[in-house]
Each structure stands twice: as structure tokens, then as C-alpha cells.
N, C-alpha and C positions, 0 to 999 in steps of 0.2 A: 081872789084875783081882782085887781083893780079894774076900773072901767076902761082905763087906757090899755091895759094888757089884753083885755078881752077883745077890744077893737082891733088891736094888732094881730091877734090870733085869727080873727075872722078874715082879715085882709090876706093873710098868708094862705089860708085855706082856699080863698077865691082865686088867688094867683096859681096855686097848684092845680085847682080844678080847671082853670082856663088853659093851663099848659097841657093837661091831659086831653082836653077837648081838641086843642090844636093838633096834638100828636095823632089822635084818632082820625081827625079830618085829613091830615097829611097822608096817613096810611091808606085811607080810602081812595084819595085822589091818586096816589101812587099805584095802587092796585089796578085802577082803571087804565092808567097809562101802560102798565105791563101787559094787560090783556089786549090792548089795542096794538101793541108792538109785537105780539107773539106770532101773528100770521106772517109767513114769508120765510126768508133765509135767516138763520141765526147761527152764529159761530160761537162755540163754547169750547174753551181750551184747545183751540186750533182745529176743531172738527166742525163741519158745517152740516146743519140740518135744515129741513123745511117744515114749518109749522102750518098745518092746514086750518080750515075754518073751525074745526072742533077743538083746536088748541093742541092736537096731537102731532107727533112726528110723522111725516110722510115716509112711506117705505115703498121700494120698487120704482117703476118708471113714472116720470112726471113730464107732461107736455105743457109748456108755458111759453106763450107768445111766439109760437113757431119753433121753439127750441126744445131739445130733449135732455133730460137729466136722469140720473139714476142714484137711488139711495139704498143702502144695504137693507135687505129684507128683514134682518133681525134687529139691527141697531139703529137703522135710520140714518147712519152716517153717509154723507154724499160721497160718491166715487169720483175721484179726480186722478188724472193720469191713466195708466193702462188698466183695463179690466181683463183679468185672466180667467181661463176656463179651469176645469177640475184638474187638468194635466199641466197647468202652469203656462199654457200658451196664450199669447196675446190675442185678444178678441176684438175689443173696442178701445177707443181712446177718448177721454174726457179732458177738456182743457184744465190746466192747473189752477187758473184763476177762478173762473165762474163754474167750471165743471160741465160745460156744454159738450154734448156728444159730437164727435167729429163726423162729418159726412163729406163725400167727394174727395178730390185731391187735397192732400195736406202735406206741406213741406216743413220738416223740422229744422232746428237750429244747425244741425250738421249737414244740411242739404239733401237729406234722404226724403224722397217723395213716396207717399203711400196713398192708397185709395180705400175709402170706407163707403160701404153701401148706403145710399141715401134712404133706403127703405128701413134698414134695421141697424145701421152703423157698424156692421161687422167688417173687419179688415179683410180685403180681398187678397188672396194668394193664388199664384199660378196665372193662367191666361184669363184675360178679360177683353171683351169687345164692346165698344161704346155704341151709342145710338147712330153714329155716322159710319159704323163699320170698321173703325180703326182698332187695331189690336195692341194690347199692352201685356207685359209680363211682370209679375211681382214675386219676389223670392218667397219660397214656401215657409221658411223659418222666421224671417223678419218682416216680410211684406214690402221690402224695399223695391221700388220700381227700377227695372233695368233701363240703362241709358248707354248709348254708344255701341261699340262692337261686342258681340257675344259669339263665342265659338262652341259648337256642339258637335262632338264626334268628327272634328275636322272641318265642319261646314259652318259658314258664318251668317249671322243675322245682324241687322243694324237697327238700333232704336234711337229716335231723335231726342233732342234735349227735352221735349215734352213727353217722351216715352213711347211715342207711336212707332210701331214696327214698320220698317220700310217694305213696300211692295211695289212691283212694277218698275218702271224706269225711274232712276234717280240720277240727276246730274249735279256734280259738285261745283264749287266756285271756279274751278279751273276747266270747266266744261268736259270733264271726264264722266262718261256715262256708265252706269252699272244697271243690272237688272236683278230684281229680287222676286222670287216665286210669289204670285198672288195668294197662294194657299198657305205655304209653309213659311214664307219669308226668307228662305235660304237664298244667299247670293249665287247667281249663276256663274259657273266657270267652264272653260272649254267651249266646244262647239255646241250651240243650243239653238232650238227652234222657238221663235217668239212671234206670235200672230202670223204664222204662215211663212215667215222668212228665217233664214239661218244667220246667226251671228257668232263671232268668236270673242270670248271673254278671257282676258289674261288670267291665268290660274293664281298668280301671286297677289294680284290687286283686284281682280274682278272687272277691270276697265275694259270697255268695249274696244276691240281692235278695229281701226278704220284707216289703215295705211296702205291699202292696195293688196298686192300679192302676199300670200302667207301659206306655208306648208304645214299640214297637220297629219300626222301618221302617214307620211309619204304621199299624201294627196294634196293637190294644189287648189287654192281658192283665191278669189279676189274680193276683198271687202271694200265697199264704197267709201272713199275718203270723207264723204259728207255725213252719211248716217250709219255706216258700218254694215250695211246689209250685204249679204253674200250675193255675188252676181249669179244670175241664171241665164241660160240662153246665150246669144251671141254678144261679144264685146269686142269693139275695135279700139285699140289703144296704140298711139304712136305709129299708125299705119299698119299694125299687125292685128290679125283677127283670131279670137279665141272662142271656145265654146264650153259652157258649164251646164251640167245636168240640173235637174230640179232640186237637188240637194246642195248645189253650189260647187260640186267637184269638177275641176277642169279636165277636159279630155287631153291625154298625153299618150304618146307612143301607141297610137291606135288608128284604125280606120273606122268611120261610122257613117251611116246613112242618115242624113237629116233633111227633111222635106223632099225626100226622093232623090237626093244627090249624095254621092260618096265624097267624103273629105278625109284627108290624111292629116293627123295631128302629130307634130314633132315632140321631142322630149320636153321642150319648153312650152308646148301647148299651141304653137302657132299653126293655124289651119291653112291647108291648101287643097283646092278641089282636085280630085283624081281626074286624070285625063279623060276617062270614059265615064260619063255620067250615067246614073241609073235611068233606064227608060222603061216605059210600060210596054210589054210585049203584046198582051191582050187583056181581056177583062179578068183573067185569073192570075196572071204571072207578071213578073217584071225582071229586068236584067240588072245584075249587080256586078261590080268589078272587084275582083279579089287581087289586091296588090301583091301579096306574097306569091301567089301562083301566076300573077301577071296575065290573067285571063278573065273573061266574063262568065257568069253562071246565071242560070234561070232559077228564080225562087218564087214561091207562092206570094201573092199580094198580102196575105196575112202577116208577112214579115213587117209590113208598115203599120197595119192596124192593131196588132197585138201589143199590149202595153209594155214599154220598156225594152223592146227587142231592137228595133232599128236605131234608136238613139243611145243604146248602150246602158241604160239605167238598170236593166236586169243583168246581173253578172252571169258568167258561164255556169257557176254553181247554181244560181237561181233557175236558169233555163234547164239544166240537166236534171235537177231535182223534180221540177214540174214534169219534164218529159218522161223520166223513168217511172214515176207513179202512173202516168197516163198510159204507158205502153205495157208495163210489166204485169199489171193485173194483180193476181194473187201469188206471184212467184217468190215473194219474200225478199229479204235483203240481198242474197246472192243473185237471184234473178234480176233484181233491179240494177245491181252493180254490172252484171253482164250486158244489160241493155245500154248502160252509159258507156261502157268500153267500146261497143260497136260503133257508137257515134264518134268517140275520140279517135278510134283507129282510122276512120275515114279521113280525118284531117291531115294525116301524114302519108296517105297513099302515094306511092312514088310517081305514078303516071298522071297525078293531079285530076283524076276522074271526078273527085269531090272537092269542094272548097276547103280552104285551110282553116276557116274559123268555125267554131261550134255553131254559132247562130245561123250561118249560111247553110251548114250541113242539115240542120234541123228543118229548115224551110225550103231546102232544095227540092225542085220538082219541075215538071213540064206541064203536060195536060193534067196529070195527077200528081199529088205530092208523094214524096218518098215515104212519108209517114202520115197515115190517115188522121191521126189525132190533131194535126195542124189545122185541118179544115172542118172537123166534125164537132168542135167546141170543147172537146175533152181537155186539150192542152190549155186553151184559154181559161177554162175554169180554174186550173191550178195557178196560172199566171196572175189571176185575180185573187189568189190567196186561199182558194177553197180546196184544201188537201183532205184526203182521208186519213193520212198519217204523215204529217209534215216532218216530224222528227226522223222517221225512218227514211223518207225520201231524201232528205238532206244528208243523212248518214251514208246512204248508198252512193249518192253523187260524190260526196267528199272522198270516200274511201276509193272509189273507182278512179277519180282524178289523181289521187296520190299514186296508185298503182301505175297509171299511165305515165305520169311525170317521172317516176323512177325508171321506167322503161326508156323514155326519151333521153333522160339525162345520164343514166348509168348503165343502160342496157339490161336492167333487171327484168327477168321474165314476168309476164303478166299472168298471174295465177289467181284462181278463185277457189275457195273451199267448196267442195261438193261438185266441182266440174273437173272431170278427168282430162286435162290437156296440159301439155308442158308450157305452152305459151298461147294465151288467149288473143289470137290475132284476127278474130272473126269481125266481119263488117256488115253482115246481114243477119236478121232474125225474123221469124214468123212462127205462127202456131204450127204444130205438127201436121194437122190436116191440110193447111194451106200450102205447106212446104212440098208435100207429095203431089200436089196438083200443078206445080210449076214446070215449065218446059226446060228442065235441067238435065244435064248428063250426070246422073247421080253417081256413076262410077268414078267420076273425076272430081266430084265436089267434096272438099274437106269440111266435115260438119261434126257437131256434137249436140246432144240433147240434154236439156235441163228442164225437168218437170214437163209442161206441155208446150215448150218452145224449142225450136231448132235454130241453132246458130251455125252459120257457114261463112267461109272466107270469100268466095268469089262466085260470080254468076257465069257458069259455064254449061 
């Protein structure tokens, strides 16, 4: 080989060697760059991973700069979108872009709002109460937050645009007021008691009624035009006077004693003072005027002090139930019915010896009451709600009143099972031992015995 050829060969070798060296150097430098870029998020063929300090794929939960991410425990692939449980139910949501775990309220593109626990990211379903006490509801299958009106078994709740369940008073833009239960959130309808006052809420809309007089189940009320509150006590309107009990019911077609004075109330509720006012006779009794019988009667002063008696808040049924349990002792249902009938029979006595109203009859008396339970506290106990058997007492009073009303209306005989009499027209009763001690002409007294009580028609 010539000298020239040898020189050319050496140059070619040097060029090749230089190229190899450059390639090796480039590879080493490239390897350093790959190693430096390996830590952090890497996307390969559309799947995202996180490479940790050791150069390995991170698996499971990752907390980074206050955000949470999740990577499949087997593959290390980052979870994006919905994370499902073993039954295919939605559990958590990770953003589609960066895969950040959702927390708090999240509204999607379709307008559905969900709530994810800040502690663990789990989607909340069912009821939730926030730190301020507001309640929300999220559908169990989708987690969608309820908004607007929701009806459950015919009852309505309302959830605001932010999902808060309405409670208490809510007034709309047209100044219509509704009330929602503070506990259940159900909208009130009909006659309801709120904070000690009665209101009426229109059943179809829930709006509070506040337009004055209104009739509910044949009872008349007056609802204040300003705040809708049912009137109680006296009301003077357009020169006419009305009276409403503690539940807002207006007195109509009745006579009642209020603050010691008798008033007559017309069918429209207009009050007028009875000509003969009630007056105190002594420290034990007072005089009342019975309009139907057109005469005065003496009643015990407990008539005024016992709750709900003089002002009419206790119905005749209430009074008779309390009375029959007080007087009948252990006489059972029939014995209690018999006691009630003796009281009712007095109200229609032809010679008007007794008052025409049940409450006057019960408290009728002079130096001593007709019935000792009026003054010894036994009746008062029941009027305050302390019955031994409330259900039985009301059953006896109700059935006796029906028997009596059938007699007055249709002439049907007053009969009781277990008492052998064609027509129970008795007006007095007492224990057997007390009966035989009375100054009666027993040969002329019509009587019958039931258990340890004697019932008789008249005092002769």
C-alpha cells in the first residue's frame, strides 16, 4: 500500500473513532436527561403515571401540594373521572385533566351539584348537615343534590338553589309566607301552632292566611291581616266585639263566663253582656245567669278557678270524662256511663231545678257542692290531664252523651247494659251506705243499684 493510501486509511479510522466517541457522549448525556425528567407525572400512550424519587411508578394515594391523587395499586395508572367500588357504584371523582380528587361542592357541565367529603373524597348520598346547621339531600344512586320542590308521601319540602333545605319562616318575593318544620323540613298546611301562636296555611300552596275571618271544620277564627296570627281573647272590629279561646276558636251560639261576667255570643260571634252579671255570693260561691232557663243559679267558685271551665275551653265531653272518672271509682264502663247520664238528665228537668248547661250542673251548689269532687281536688286533677284511664273515661262520656242525645232528639229510651231499667231517667247517685242514711221516703223513691252505687230519680 502506498504511503498516500495508508494516510487516507488512518484518517478514515480517526473519523470513525471520533464519530463513535461522539455517539457515546451523546448517549451518556441523554441518559442523564431522561433520569432527571423521570420524577413527576409522565404520560405514556394516553396513560398518566407518577415517577417517584427512586424512578419507580407511584401506586395508591399521593398527596402533592395540598392536592390528592390516586394511582392504580397494580398498574400505577392515574385514576381520572369516576372511581367505582366493587359493585360498580360511584365513590369518588378525579378531574379529567390533572386527576385531582374532588372535595366539597362540585357542579358538573349538566348543572348537577354533588358533594364530596373533604376528609376522604367520598361522594355524599342521602342527608348531610353542614357546619352551620343547614341540611342538604343527595340522591342515593347519583349523588345529585336536590333543588326546588320535593314531595314525599304527599308532603312537601323545599331546597334552595344552593341546596339548603328550607326551615322555619320563608317569605317569597311576593311577600307570601310559608313555614317549614325546623326538624323535618316539611311545609306546614292547615291549622298549625308555631312559637305559641296558631296560624292557618292554605293546603294547596302553604301560604299563610292573613285576611281576617276564616272557617275551619265549622269553627271560626280571625287571622291578623298583618302577621297571620290567630286572634285570642277579645277583639273589637267595626264596633262589634268577639271572643276567641286560647286556640283561636271564636265563641258562637253559646253563653260563657269571662272574668266573672256572662256573655251571650250570636251565631256570627258577636258578644253581648247578659242582663244579670255574675256576682260573688260569698267566699265559696257565685251567681251565674242561665239564659236558656232565664234564671240565676248558685255555683261553687271553683267554676272560675278550674282550667277551661268558665271560658269554655274545656268541652262538655272533656268535663264529663273528668267527672265520671272522679265519681265512678271502680264501677267500670257502665258505672261511669250511668254517672254521666245523671248529670245530663238534670239539664232537661222540666221544673228547671238544675241549670241547663253541663258545666253549671257540675259546679252547682250552695253552702256545699252537689258533687264533692268539685272542691276536694279530685276533679281538678283530671282537668289537668291526670287520668287513671283516660281512654275509658272518654269512652264512657262519649257513649253516654250519644244515648242522651238520641233520647232528646228521637225519644229513644236511655238504656245501659247491666242496669235493669226501661229508661235511665235517674238524676242522683251515691254509695249504697250513704243512700240509706238520707232522709228519704224510700217507699216513694224510684231507684236502682249498680255495684256499690244507688241511682234514684228524685229527692222525696
